Structures are given as C-alpha cells and as structure tokens.
C-alpha positions in Angstrom: 127.9 13.7 282.9 127.5 15.6 279.6 126.1 13.6 276.7 126.6 14.7 273.1 123.6 15.9 271.1 122.0 13.9 268.3 118.3 13.1 267.7 115.7 14.4 270.1 114.7 12.0 273.0 111.3 12.0 274.5 111.0 11.1 278.2 107.6 10.0 279.5 107.3 10.7 283.3 105.1 8.7 285.7 102.4 11.3 285.6 102.1 10.9 281.8 103.8 14.2 281.0 106.5 14.2 278.3 109.8 16.0 278.3 111.8 16.4 275.1 115.7 16.6 275.2 117.8 17.6 272.2 119.8 14.4 272.4 120.8 11.6 274.8 120.2 12.6 278.4 120.7 11.1 281.9 118.5 10.5 285.0 120.4 13.3 286.7 119.6 15.8 283.9 116.0 14.8 283.9 115.7 15.2 287.6 117.4 18.6 287.4 115.0 19.7 284.6 112.0 18.9 287.0 113.4 20.7 290.0 116.4 21.3 292.2 114.8 19.4 295.1 114.3 16.3 293.1 117.8 16.5 291.7 119.2 16.6 295.2 116.9 13.7 296.4 117.5 11.5 293.4 119.5 8.3 294.0 118.9 6.3 290.8 116.5 6.0 287.9 114.1 3.5 286.3 114.3 3.4 282.5 111.4 1.4 281.1 111.2 -0.4 284.4 114.9 -1.2 284.6 117.0 0.4 287.4 120.0 2.5 286.2 122.6 4.8 287.5 121.7 8.5 287.5 124.6 9.0 285.1 123.6 6.3 282.7 122.9 7.7 279.1 119.4 7.5 277.9 119.7 7.6 274.1 116.1 6.8 272.9 112.5 7.5 273.9 111.7 5.9 277.3 109.4 5.9 280.3 111.5 7.2 283.2 110.9 7.4 287.0 113.4 9.2 289.2 114.1 7.1 292.3 114.4 8.8 295.7 114.6 7.5 299.3 110.8 7.1 299.2 110.8 4.8 296.2 110.4 1.1 296.9 113.2 0.1 294.5 115.7 2.6 296.1 116.5 0.6 299.2 117.9 -2.4 297.4 120.2 0.0 295.4 121.4 1.7 298.6 122.2 -1.6 300.2 124.0 -2.8 297.0 126.1 0.3 297.2 126.7 -0.2 300.9 128.4 -3.5 300.1 131.0 -1.5 298.2 131.3 1.0 301.1 131.9 -1.8 303.5 134.4 -3.6 301.2 136.3 -0.4 300.7 136.5 0.1 304.5 137.8 -3.5 304.9 140.4 -3.0 302.3 141.6 0.1 304.1 141.7 -1.8 307.4 143.2 -5.0 305.9 144.9 -4.1 302.5 145.6 -7.8 301.8 141.9 -8.8 302.1 140.6 -10.6 299.0 137.0 -9.8 297.9 134.7 -12.4 296.4 131.1 -11.3 296.0 128.5 -9.1 297.9 124.9 -8.8 297.0 122.0 -6.9 298.7 119.3 -9.0 300.5 115.8 -8.4 301.8 117.4 -7.7 305.3 120.5 -5.8 304.2 123.6 -7.1 302.5 126.6 -9.4 302.8 130.1 -9.7 301.4 132.3 -12.8 301.3 135.9 -11.9 302.2 139.2 -13.8 302.6 141.6 -12.3 305.1 143.9 -13.6 307.8 143.0 -13.6 310.6 139.4 -13.9 309.6 137.1 -10.9 310.4 135.1 -11.1 313.6 132.4 -8.9 315.3 135.3 -7.4 317.3 136.4 -5.7 314.0 133.0 -4.1 313.4 133.7 -0.8 315.3 136.9 -0.2 313.3 135.2 -1.0 310.0 132.2 1.2 310.7 134.5 4.0 311.7 136.2 3.8 308.4 132.9 3.6 306.5 131.8 6.8 308.2 135.1 8.5 307.1 134.4 7.4 303.5 130.9 8.9 303.8 132.4 12.2 304.9 134.7 12.1 301.8 131.5 12.0 299.6 133.4 10.1 296.9 131.7 10.1 293.4 130.7 6.5 292.5 131.5 6.0 288.8 130.8 3.2 286.4 133.6 1.9 284.2 133.1 -0.4 281.2 136.1 -2.7 280.6 137.2 -5.0 277.9 137.9 -8.5 279.2 141.7 -8.0 278.9 141.5 -4.7 280.7 139.4 -6.2 283.5 141.9 -9.1 283.9 144.8 -6.6 284.0 143.1 -4.3 286.6 142.1 -7.0 289.1 145.3 -9.0 288.5 147.3 -6.0 289.5 145.2 -5.8 292.7 145.8 -9.5 293.4 142.0 -10.1 293.5 142.0 -13.8 292.4 138.3 -14.3 293.1 137.4 -11.3 290.8 139.6 -12.9 288.1 137.5 -16.1 288.4 134.3 -14.0 288.2 135.6 -12.3 285.0 136.2 -15.7 283.4 132.7 -16.8 284.2 131.1 -13.7 282.4 129.7 -15.0 279.1 131.3 -13.8 275.9 129.6 -10.8 274.6 128.3 -9.6 278.0 129.4 -6.1 279.1 132.0 -6.2 281.9 131.6 -3.2 284.2 133.2 -2.0 287.5 132.5 0.8 289.9 135.1 3.2 291.3 134.9 5.3 294.4 138.2 6.9 295.4 140.9 4.3 295.4 138.4 1.4 295.5 137.3 -0.5 292.4 134.9 -3.4 292.4 133.6 -5.6 289.6 129.9 -5.1 289.5 126.9 -4.7 287.2 125.3 -2.0 289.3 123.4 0.2 289.5 124.6 2.3 292.5 123.9 5.6 294.3 125.8 8.6 292.9 128.1 9.3 295.9 129.3 7.8 299.2 128.0 10.9 300.9 124.4 9.6 300.6 124.8 7.0 303.4 123.2 8.0 306.6 122.4 4.8 308.5 124.2 1.5 308.4 125.3 -1.2 310.8 127.3 -4.4 310.5 125.4 -7.3 312.1 127.2 -10.6 312.1 129.8 -12.9 310.5 129.4 -16.4 309.2 131.5 -19.0 307.5 131.2 -19.5 303.7 133.1 -21.3 301.0 134.2 -20.0 297.7 131.6 -21.0 295.1 129.7 -22.7 297.9 131.9 -25.8 297.8 133.5 -27.1 301.1 136.6 -28.2 299.1 137.4 -24.6 298.2 138.8 -21.7 300.2 137.0 -20.8 303.4 135.7 -17.2 303.4 134.1 -14.9 306.0 130.6 -13.7 305.2 130.2 -10.2 306.8 126.5 -9.3 307.0 125.1 -5.8 307.5 122.2 -3.6 306.8 121.5 0.0 305.6 118.6 2.4 305.5 118.1 6.0 304.3 117.5 7.3 307.9 118.6 6.5 311.4 114.9 6.2 312.4 114.4 3.4 309.9 117.5 1.7 311.1 116.4 2.0 314.7 113.0 0.5 313.8 114.7 -2.4 312.0 117.0 -3.1 315.0 114.0 -3.0 317.3 112.1 -5.4 315.1 115.1 -7.8 315.1 115.1 -7.8 318.9 111.4 -8.6 318.9 112.1 -11.3 316.3 114.7 -12.9 318.7 112.0 -13.2 321.4 109.7 -14.8 318.9 112.2 -17.1 317.3 110.3 -20.3 316.6 113.2 -22.5 317.7 113.3 -20.8 321.1 109.5 -20.8 321.6 109.2 -24.3 320.2 111.3 -25.6 323.1 109.9 -23.3 325.8 106.3 -24.2 324.9 107.1 -27.9 324.5 105.9 -28.0 320.8 108.8 -29.8 319.0 112.4 -30.8 319.3 115.3 -31.9 317.0 118.1 -34.3 317.6 121.5 -34.8 315.9 120.6 -38.4 315.1 117.8 -37.2 312.8 119.1 -34.0 311.2 116.5 -31.9 309.5 113.6 -34.0 310.9 111.2 -32.8 313.5 110.0 -34.6 316.7 106.5 -33.3 317.2 105.8 -33.3 320.9 102.3 -33.7 322.3 101.3 -30.0 322.2 102.9 -29.4 318.8 101.4 -32.5 317.4 97.9 -31.3 318.5 98.4 -28.1 316.6 99.9 -29.8 313.6 97.0 -32.2 313.4 94.6 -29.3 313.8 96.0 -27.5 310.8 96.1 -30.8 308.8 92.5 -31.6 309.7 91.1 -28.2 308.9 92.9 -28.2 305.5 91.5 -31.7 304.8 88.0 -30.6 305.7 88.4 -27.5 303.5 89.6 -29.5 300.5 86.8 -32.0 300.9 84.2 -29.1 300.9 85.8 -27.7 297.8 85.5 -30.9 295.9 89.0 -32.4 296.3 89.7 -36.1 296.5 92.2 -36.8 299.2 94.8 -39.5 298.6 97.8 -40.9 300.4 100.6 -42.0 298.0 103.8 -44.1 298.6 107.0 -42.5 299.8 109.4 -44.8 298.0 109.5 -45.2 294.2 111.7 -46.7 291.6 113.8 -43.9 290.2 112.3 -44.6 286.8 109.3 -42.5 287.9 111.5 -39.5 288.5 113.3 -40.0 285.2 110.0 -39.9 283.5 108.9 -36.8 285.4 112.3 -35.1 284.7 113.1 -34.7 288.4 116.0 -37.2 288.2 117.9 -34.9 285.8 117.2 -31.7 287.6 116.7 -32.7 291.2 118.8 -35.8 291.9 121.3 -34.1 294.3 118.3 -33.2 296.6 116.9 -36.7 296.6 117.5 -39.6 299.1 118.5 -42.6 296.9 117.9 -46.1 298.3 119.6 -49.2 296.9 117.4 -52.2 296.2 118.2 -55.9 296.5 120.2 -55.9 293.2 122.9 -53.5 294.4 126.6 -54.2 294.6 129.2 -52.3 296.7 132.3 -51.5 294.6 135.7 -52.9 295.6 138.9 -50.7 295.5 139.9 -51.9 292.0 136.3 -51.2 290.7 136.5 -47.6 292.2 139.7 -46.9 290.4 138.3 -48.2 287.1 135.2 -46.2 287.4 137.2 -43.0 288.3 139.3 -43.4 285.2 136.3 -44.1 283.0 134.3 -41.1 284.3 137.3 -38.8 284.0 137.7 -39.7 280.3 134.0 -39.1 279.7 134.1 -35.8 281.6 136.8 -34.5 279.2 134.3 -34.4 276.4 131.0 -34.1 278.2 131.8 -31.1 280.4 132.1 -27.6 278.8 135.8 -26.6 278.3 135.9 -23.8 280.8 134.2 -25.8 283.5 136.3 -28.8 282.8 139.5 -26.8 283.1 138.4 -25.7 286.6 137.4 -29.3 287.4 140.7 -30.7 286.3 142.5 -28.4 288.6 140.4 -29.6 291.5 140.9 -33.2 290.5 144.6 -32.8 290.6 144.4 -32.0 294.3 142.6 -35.3 295.1 145.0 -38.1 295.9 142.6 -41.1 296.2 140.4 -42.9 293.6 137.5 -42.6 296.0 137.8 -38.8 296.3 138.1 -38.5 292.5 135.1 -40.7 291.8 133.0 -38.7 294.4 134.0 -35.5 292.7 133.2 -36.7 289.2 129.8 -38.0 290.1 128.9 -34.5 291.3 129.4 -33.2 287.8 125.9 -33.2 286.4 127.0 -34.0 282.8 128.7 -37.2 284.2 126.7 -38.2 287.3 123.4 -37.8 285.5 124.4 -40.3 282.9 125.5 -42.9 285.4 122.3 -42.6 287.6 122.7 -46.3 288.7 126.1 -45.5 290.3 126.2 -43.4 293.5 128.0 -42.8 296.7 126.0 -44.5 299.5 128.4 -43.1 302.2 131.7 -41.3 302.2 134.0 -43.5 300.1 131.4 -46.3 299.7 130.1 -46.6 296.2 127.1 -48.7 295.0 126.2 -49.8 291.5 122.9 -51.2 290.5 123.2 -54.4 288.5 119.6 -54.1 287.4 118.6 -50.6 286.3 114.9 -51.6 286.3 114.7 -53.0 289.9 117.8 -51.8 291.7 117.4 -48.1 292.6 114.7 -46.4 294.6 114.3 -42.8 295.9 112.2 -41.2 298.6 109.8 -38.8 296.8 110.7 -35.1 297.2 107.3 -34.0 295.9 103.9 -35.5 295.2 103.3 -34.5 291.6 104.7 -37.6 289.8 102.6 -40.0 291.9 99.5 -37.9 291.2 100.2 -38.3 287.5 100.0 -42.0 288.0 96.7 -41.7 289.8 95.2 -39.7 286.9 96.6 -42.1 284.4 95.3 -45.2 286.2 92.1 -45.2 284.2 90.4 -43.5 281.3 89.1 -40.0 282.2 86.3 -38.0 280.8 85.8 -34.2 280.6 82.9 -34.6 283.0 85.4 -35.4 285.8 87.3 -32.2 285.3 88.5 -30.2 287.1 89.8 -33.3 289.0 91.3 -32.0 292.3 93.7 -34.4 294.1 94.9 -33.5 297.6 97.8 -35.2 299.4 99.5 -34.6 302.7 102.0 -37.4 302.3 105.5 -37.4 303.8 108.2 -35.9 301.6 112.0 -36.0 301.8 114.6 -33.6 300.4 118.3 -34.0 300.9 119.1 -30.4 301.9 122.7 -29.6 302.7 123.4 -29.8 306.4 124.6 -26.2 306.6 121.2 -24.9 305.4 119.1 -26.8 307.9 117.4 -24.6 310.5 114.5 -25.1 312.9 111.3 -25.7 310.9 112.0 -23.4 308.0 114.5 -25.7 306.2 114.0 -29.4 307.0 114.6 -32.8 305.2 111.3 -34.5 306.1 108.1 -32.6 305.8 104.5 -32.6 304.6 102.7 -30.2 302.3 99.0 -29.2 301.9 99.7 -30.3 298.4 97.2 -30.6 295.5 97.2 -31.1 291.8 94.2 -30.0 289.7 93.7 -31.6 286.3 91.6 -29.5 284.0 91.0 -28.4 280.4 92.6 -25.3 279.0 89.3 -23.4 279.0 88.7 -24.1 282.7 92.0 -22.4 283.9 90.6 -18.9 284.6 87.6 -19.9 286.5 89.5 -22.5 288.6 92.4 -20.1 289.4 89.9 -17.3 290.3 88.2 -19.7 292.8 91.6 -20.9 294.1 92.9 -17.4 294.8 89.7 -16.6 296.7 90.2 -19.8 298.8 93.8 -18.8 299.6 92.6 -15.3 300.8 90.0 -17.0 303.0 92.5 -19.2 304.7 95.0 -16.5 305.5 92.2 -14.3 306.9 91.8 -16.9 309.7 95.4 -16.2 310.8 95.1 -12.4 310.6 97.8 -12.3 307.9 97.5 -10.1 304.8 99.2 -10.4 301.5 102.1 -8.0 301.1 102.7 -8.8 297.4 101.6 -11.1 294.6 103.9 -12.0 291.8 102.9 -13.4 288.4 105.9 -15.1 286.8 105.8 -15.3 283.0 107.4 -17.3 280.2 111.2 -17.8 280.4 113.5 -17.9 277.4 113.7 -21.7 277.6 110.0 -22.3 277.8 108.4 -25.5 276.4 105.3 -25.5 274.3 103.6 -23.0 272.1 103.8 -19.2 272.6 100.1 -18.8 272.0 99.3 -21.4 274.8 101.5 -19.5 277.2 99.9 -16.2 276.3 96.5 -17.6 277.0 97.6 -19.1 280.3 99.3 -16.0 281.5 96.3 -13.9 280.6 94.0 -16.3 282.5 96.2 -16.0 285.6 96.3 -12.2 285.3 92.5 -12.1 285.0 92.1 -14.4 288.0 94.2 -12.1 290.2 92.3 -9.0 289.0 89.0 -10.8 289.7 90.0 -11.1 293.3 90.8 -7.4 293.6 94.5 -8.0 294.2 97.4 -5.9 293.1 100.3 -7.8 291.6 103.7 -7.4 289.9 104.8 -9.3 286.8 108.2 -11.1 287.1 108.9 -11.3 283.4 110.7 -14.5 282.4 110.7 -15.9 285.9 108.2 -18.7 285.3 109.3 -22.3 285.2 110.1 -23.8 281.8 106.9 -25.8 282.0 104.4 -23.1 283.0 103.7 -19.7 284.5 103.0 -19.3 288.2 101.6 -17.0 290.9 103.5 -16.6 294.2 101.8 -15.0 297.3 103.9 -13.1 299.8 102.3 -12.6 303.3 103.3 -10.1 305.9 103.5 -11.1 309.6 102.9 -8.9 312.6 106.6 -7.7 312.5 106.1 -6.6 309.0 108.3 -9.3 307.7 107.5 -10.9 304.4 107.2 -14.7 303.7 106.6 -16.5 300.4 103.9 -19.1 301.2 101.1 -20.0 298.9 101.9 -20.8 295.2 99.9 -21.7 292.1 101.8 -23.2 289.1 100.5 -24.1 285.7 102.2 -27.1 284.1 102.0 -28.4 280.5 105.1 -30.5 280.7 104.2 -33.3 283.2 101.0 -34.2 281.5 103.0 -34.6 278.2 105.7 -36.6 279.9 103.2 -39.0 281.4 101.0 -39.1 278.3 97.9 -38.0 280.2 94.7 -37.8 278.2 91.0 -37.2 278.8 88.1 -37.7 276.4 86.7 -34.2 275.5 83.2 -33.2 274.5 84.0 -34.2 270.9 84.9 -37.7 272.0 88.6 -36.9 271.2 91.6 -37.4 273.4 92.9 -34.2 274.8 95.9 -33.5 277.1 94.9 -31.9 280.4 96.6 -28.9 282.1 97.9 -29.5 285.6 97.7 -26.9 288.4 100.2 -27.4 291.2 99.0 -25.6 294.3 99.9 -25.3 297.9 98.2 -22.9 300.4 100.4 -23.3 303.5 103.4 -24.7 301.6 105.0 -27.1 303.9 103.3 -27.6 307.3 106.6 -27.4 309.0 107.7 -24.1 307.6 104.2 -22.6 307.9 104.1 -23.7 311.6 107.4 -21.9 312.2 106.0 -18.7 310.6 102.8 -19.0 312.8 104.8 -19.4 316.0 106.7 -16.2 315.2 103.7 -14.3 313.9 101.7 -15.0 317.1 104.8 -15.0 319.4 103.4 -18.2 320.9 100.2 -16.4 321.9 98.0 -18.6 319.6 94.4 -17.9 319.0 92.1 -20.1 321.1 91.1 -22.3 318.1 94.7 -23.2 317.4 96.3 -23.2 320.9 97.3 -26.7 322.1 96.0 -25.9 325.6 93.0 -23.6 325.5 92.3 -23.3 329.3 94.0 -24.3 332.5 92.1 -24.7 335.8 94.0 -23.4 338.9 93.1 -23.9 342.5 93.8 -21.3 345.2 94.2 -24.2 347.7 93.6 -27.9 347.9 90.2 -27.2 349.7 88.6 -26.4 346.3 90.0 -29.3 344.4 86.7 -31.0 344.2 84.9 -28.1 342.5 88.0 -27.5 340.3 87.9 -31.1 339.2 84.3 -30.7 338.3 85.2 -27.6 336.2 88.0 -29.4 334.5 85.9 -32.4 333.6 83.1 -30.2 332.2 85.7 -28.4 330.0 87.0 -31.7 328.7 83.6 -33.1 328.0 82.8 -29.8 326.1 85.7 -30.3 323.8 88.0 -27.8 325.4 91.7 -28.7 325.4 92.2 -28.2 329.1 94.9 -28.7 331.7 94.8 -28.4 335.5 97.2 -27.2 338.1 96.2 -28.4 341.6 99.7 -28.2 343.0 100.6 -26.7 346.3 102.3 -23.7 344.7 100.9 -20.2 345.5 98.3 -18.9 343.1 100.6 -16.1 341.8 103.2 -18.7 340.8 100.5 -20.8 339.0 99.2 -17.7 337.1 102.8 -16.7 336.1 103.5 -20.2 334.8 100.3 -20.2 332.8 101.1 -16.9 331.3 104.6 -18.1 330.4 103.1 -21.0 328.6 100.8 -18.6 326.6 97.6 -20.4 327.6 94.6 -18.3 326.3 92.5 -18.7 329.5 93.4 -19.3 333.2 90.4 -20.3 335.3 91.0 -19.6 339.1 88.8 -21.6 341.5 88.5 -20.6 345.2 85.8 -20.1 347.8 83.8 -17.4 346.0 83.8 -19.4 342.7 82.7 -22.6 344.4 79.9 -20.8 346.1 78.6 -19.1 342.9 79.4 -22.0 340.6 81.6 -19.7 338.5 85.3 -19.3 337.5 87.6 -16.3 337.8 88.9 -15.8 334.3 92.2 -14.4 333.2 92.6 -13.9 329.5 96.1 -14.0 328.0 95.2 -11.1 325.7 92.6 -9.1 327.8 93.8 -9.6 331.3 91.5 -10.1 334.3 87.8 -10.7 333.3 86.5 -11.3 336.7 84.1 -14.0 337.8 82.0 -15.7 335.0 79.6 -18.5 335.2 80.9 -21.7 333.8 78.1 -21.8 331.2 78.9 -18.2 330.0 82.6 -19.1 329.8 81.8 -22.2 327.7 79.7 -20.0 325.4 82.6 -17.6 325.0 85.2 -20.2 324.3 82.8 -22.0 321.9 82.7 -18.8 319.7 86.5 -18.6 319.7 86.9 -22.3 318.8 84.4 -22.2 315.9 86.9 -21.0 313.3 86.7 -22.5 309.8 88.7 -21.7 306.7 
C-alpha cells in the first residue's frame, strides 16, 4: 500500500532506535526498511501497543513493533484470521450458509454458522481440504471501510441477515469495516494477517449447538471450533497436550478415584464422596490455619438474606439474573387474569423504558409469543423492566409470584460474601487501631448459572470460596497488598504451580470516585507487584467501576493457564453501606475494602488440581496416603499391626487383605494413584519392615516401619 507524503513521521522501534519517514507509512514499509527477512516474516504490527494490519497507515509519530510468528500477540491474530479462512471454505462448500460471528480464543477459534443440514465432524475433511486450497491461492487480505448504508447493501445482497443485525448494533460514529479475501467478505474490526498463504497448520476440532445472541428462543446455530498455529510442530504439540488433558479430565478422574459425583436432581451441585471430602476439608483447614496465622478473623455468615441487602450493595441491579430468589410468607401466586394485566402493564412501560433499537427487536420477539405467560416472562427479562419490578418474578415456568410486602416478602441466596461482611464491619463503631481488619469466610454461595454452562467442578451453582475482605485505611493499601501477594505466591509454591501472567486492571471510563484516589490506588497496586519481583501487564480500563484489581494466572503441568487468585480494591461498597472508622484525628473516615481470594472457589480449584496432578496427588493432599497389601492371608496379623501403626501415626491408610494375587493388588493401588503401597510377606514380617512401592519413584525395597514413618512424616508436613 502506498501512502501519500505529507509531514515527516518518526517511528520508535523496540530497541529505542528511531526511523524517520517522509510522510505516513505502514507496518509493511517499516519492516521492509529494516530488512527483507523481517518484511517476509511480518504478520502484523503494534502501533503504540495496539495491534494493526501491516497495511494500516501510520500518519503520526508512534512506537512500533513488527509482529512475527515469534511474537506473543501474533497467534491471536493468526487465529482470528483463520476464522475467516474457515468461513470462506464453508461458504464454498455450502453457498447458502449464513455466518454469525467468529472470534479467536485461548485454545483456537470458533464460528457460529446457520446451514441446513447442520455441519457435523463428518464435514471437517471437506472443509479443511477447501481451506488448504485457499491457502495455496495466497489471497491478499484487504481491509475495507464502509458507510452504514454501503455495509447494509453489501451484506443484504449476500443474504447475510445475522451480519445485518450486527451492523445495526454498531454504535453511531464507530467505523464499520470488513475484510475481503478473494470472493469472500466478512464484517470485522480486524486486524488480520496479510495473506491466506501464511497459514501452515490448522485443524477443525468439534461442533456444538449455539443460539443466535445466546437466546434459546432464537435461531439455532452450529458452533464450529478449530485451532491454528504457525507451524505443524506447534499444532502437533497442542494436539498431544489435548490427548493428555483428556486422560486428566477432572470429571473422569473424579469418578474413577471416587472423589465426587453429580446428579440430575441437583444440577450444578457437587456430592463430595468420602475421599474427595477428605481432600476438600484438608484444603479448607489449611487455608483457615493460614488465615488465622496472618491475623484474619474467620466468620460464618448466613446464606439467605432479604433482597434489600443486595439492593443496598448494588448486586440486585447488576446480578439479579444469577441469583436464586426465594419467596417469603407474604408471597402470592398470580392467577391467569393477573398475569394478563401484568403483561399489558409491563409492555406499556417497556415502550418508554427500553432504548428504541432494543425495543424494536424486543417487539418483534413479543409478536411471536401467543400467551400472556410467555409475554410476561419475556418482559421480566428486560433489565429496564424486570429490575424495576423486583418483587415480581417467575418462580417456575409460567408460575409468577408477587410479594405483597416488599420489606419482608423476598429473599435470595447469597452469591457472594461481601455484603454480609459489610454488615459485620458496621455492627459496631470501629477504630483505626483495628485496621487492617481481615475477615475470612468459607460460607456456602449459590449462583444461578445457565444449565448449558455447567460442567464438572469448573462451573457450578453451589460452591465455597476461600473468601476474605480486608478493611483498611487508604495509606495502608500498598503494605497490605505487598504482603498479600507474597502470601499468594507462598500458597501456590506448595502445589508446584507458577504464575504465568499477572494483570493489573485500571480505571474504566465509568469509574466512580475521584481520579486522584484511583491514581494513588493503582500506583499502590503496581508498587506491591514490583515489590514481589513479579512481571505484570496493565489491562487499561479493565478494572471494575468501583476499583482497580490484580488477577493472577497460573500455569499447570500441561502449560495451560488458569485465572485463580484475585485482589480487588473497592471504594463503592463502603460508601453504599456508610462504613466509617475513627481515624487518628478522632474523625470519621471511610475505609477501603480489599476483596481477595487465593484459591477462588474450592470447587474450581479442586478441578484444576486434579488435572494438574493427573490424580497423582502429593502425599500431604492424597485422600489415601498408604495402602497395606498382604502376599497371603498368613501375614494378615503383621499386616494388621502395620496398618494400625500407620493410623495411630496420623497416616490416611487403607488395607487390602483380599485373596487376590499380589500383582492384582498392586495394579489396583496404582490405578487409584495411592502414593505408597506397602507389601507385607514372610521377609517383611521377619525383619519388621515393609516392602515399599512409591507411585512416583517405583520400587524402594524393604524399609523398616520406623524409617517409612519418618519418610512420610516429612511429606505430610506441608504448610502454606
């Protein structure tokens, strides 16, 4: 792309050197000015930290990095571009297919597509073959900027109704862009790689059902999932990792190792079996002990509250759809006539309360609903309407309840602990001498997650967190957060997990409070991260409206990343609850609240641990630490003595004195991932020893019982 000359443009490269161009330039021209090798390897460009196409004009001075296959940011751009490659292949295979949307993900990419019959894995070979043909064509990928009318005309001519809807949802004043490669055009912000010839390694992985706009009342689509890498070697490594991940799937191992179960009668809720419960309690107990040592006060707060608590905290307005609402004694079930009246009333209110564009879409959906119950259900889900009538809700499909007494009639199961901890702090007058006041709570929480999102332990409806809220003065933030980060590092060291990334999320556009307060808070968090010697990335504008936050991403043994620990500053809840403490000047001052979780939810963290260890838990965490095996029943007496000694010594032990052959007993113990198998036979009885087989080290030979107890004592003595 040639750009007309005007004023000189200075480009600062990553090494600090500066290149001057006579006028506007592009990433491709900059790469070419550095060297032919870089120009050939370039896939995109960072301009002042923002990814752009290589052909994007750079008209003013900027810091520029040329992205190649080795750049961390490049893989997401490649995968984003691969969604278009796949969609183009699908359109060649099924010309009548309708495209909805297709973003990149951490694992690859997906695209929601409507076609009859729906796409299945049996179509993958044909689609991949066409994708390979498009790669050989090496089609240039070009960005097109369109007016709203031109965009409508373009996608209307192609019959792409979902794209037309996306166009209408683009805010006025925003740039509308599309990308063209050969005959294929897709609505997209970009950026993309410069040509289809760049793709070397991709694979379609699976299909899943999806609904347009995520609403089950809308068209059903097929979500085609795939992945892409710059090299075949990287793709092969990824596929191998996925195979290993299947073996480590916590849902599979949870059943095989008798840790937990689920049942359709309690969707999203976990039955902790004996062994899993032992581990769960072990984690819970160790976290409680750690918090006690660190000066936390542990509390246990109610599960059920009047919704007024959540209205005060703000959760009712923002989180109601994810809460389980419970009618009190003053509730009344609506009759058919009442339902019709309420539906008519809410429809009239919606016409003025809901923004015009959204209401036009909602009206079209309402027109399809033939019963008053269906219409009322639909209207209550509109936040501008349902939020206003918080004392009216759908208890069950078609069954509506209204609360005659707003003060006493409606309750909700708490989805988080923070509102109740505000009440604990507010219960009596507080002094600066009590701060930081650290409150820890492992109470039961409930969130009404959509049934389609539930899965194993990673997304549940009932769970507990290693939750804590720290109340402190503004000047205490940096020291407290510095200590807290050190604590988080200490805990994860015990699991052999390292932090892959740390994110500091800063002030969003809709922040509450004073800019100066935010600046001080963000600087305090940054200083705390640096004090712990950790690298981090700033997510500008990604903080919550009530405060900045730090998110910790850990890497497991398969090199997968998980967001776990989080630290969040909050200025809003203390204000909403009118919290005060008496400062050194004998004046009332509002505290700052730190929300923090180290594990996150126990359930999700437990699932991560199962997959990280593949069920081969370290001795201190394993539900069964040793199993005593007899070669024959002649040695059952000594084996019982060994077993009893282990139990008295605090070892979680089992015994297998069955008539099975010793090889079978050992195989069963290995399959159950028991750290130590202790075989007892004639030699062991005579020498008062045990033949030890370690799950991780193999055969250790005969060891005296005292020496074995000393060994296992060291492995059990893990503290956070």
